N, C-alpha and C positions, 0 to 999 in steps of 0.2 A: 428441556429447552429445546424451542424448533431449530430448524436450520439456521448455521451460521453459513455467512457469504465470506470467502477468502478470495482476495484478489491480488494477483501476482503474474509471475512467469513461469510457463510449464518446466523449464530447464533449471530455475533457480533452485539451489540446494536447500537454502533455508525455507522456500516455499513448499518442497517436498518434505521436509523434517516436519514442518506445521500440519500438512495433510495427513502425514504417517500418525503423529501423534493425535489428531481428531479422530481419526478412524479408529486407532487403537483404543480410545477411551470412549468411543460409542457417541461421540458428538456428530450428529448430522450436518454436514457441510456441503457446499457447492463451490465447486472452484472456477474463477473466471479468469482467463488469461488476458491481460488488458494490452496485449499487442494484437490479438485477434479480436477482441471485443472492446474498444477503447472506451474508458469511462466518461460519462459525460460531464462537462464542465461544472455544472451545478453541483453534482456529488462531489468532484474534487474541492470545490469552494467549500462545501458543507465539512469535508473531511480536513481540510486545512484549519477552519475556524475551530473544530472540536479538539484539534491535536495542539493548537497554540500559535498557529502560523504555517506558511508553506515552508519555512526553515526546518519545521518536524516532520513535514510530509515527503521532502524531497531531501534524496540521498546526496549529500554535498561532499561526501568522501568516495563516491563511486567513480569508476573509469570514466563512465560517461560524462559526469561532471567535469572532472578534470581535463577532458578532451574539448571542453567548450571553449570558445575564444572568450578571452577575458571580459569583453564587452556583453556578452550573453549571460555571464555569471551575475550582472548586475540588476536582476529582475527585482521590481518593488511594487509593481501592481499585479491585481488578480490577472490581467489581459495579458501580461508579461510572462509570468508563472504559466499560466494555462496555455499558451503559446509554444514555450519550452517543453511543458508535458506531452502536448500534441505531436510535436516532432521527435521528442525522444521519450516515450513511456517508460523507458528503463531507469528515469531518473526517480520515479516514485519508490518511496522505501518498500520494502516487500518482508513479507505479505503484510496486506492490508487485511485486518479481520473486521466483519461488521456484524454484530448481534442482530436478532430480529427487531430489537427497539431501535437500531439506527446508530448504536454506539461504535466508534472505529477506533482501533488501535493498530499501530504498527510494529512490526517485527515479530521474532518468536523467540520465547524461551520456556523451557518446560515449567519453571516455577509460575511464570505469570500466566500461562495457558492453565496451569493447574488451579490457580486463584480464580482466574476469568469463567472458566467454562466448568467448575466442580459441579 
């Protein structure tokens, strides 16, 4: 398998676990911190579409989400979701792994990574 791209935050413990797992299992990967290198809106929309909607891409149990004013949590359009993520990149679930064929997945578990990257 060629290189997997992992998107997340450098200090996120789940991202660190995912990177460590990929390295330990010989899976070539590139890590992109989306605070330092914001994800293009078209790519965010693509991920949301693949995952089943913005609700699957955005972590609505995070401290960032809970700190938002109630009216900001009512996003319904692509433009509203994209504006939120642009302002608060930590809203995106972590990590987002993208295989060379463009398939995105969110989160980390050893079992799922074992199945996906075997």
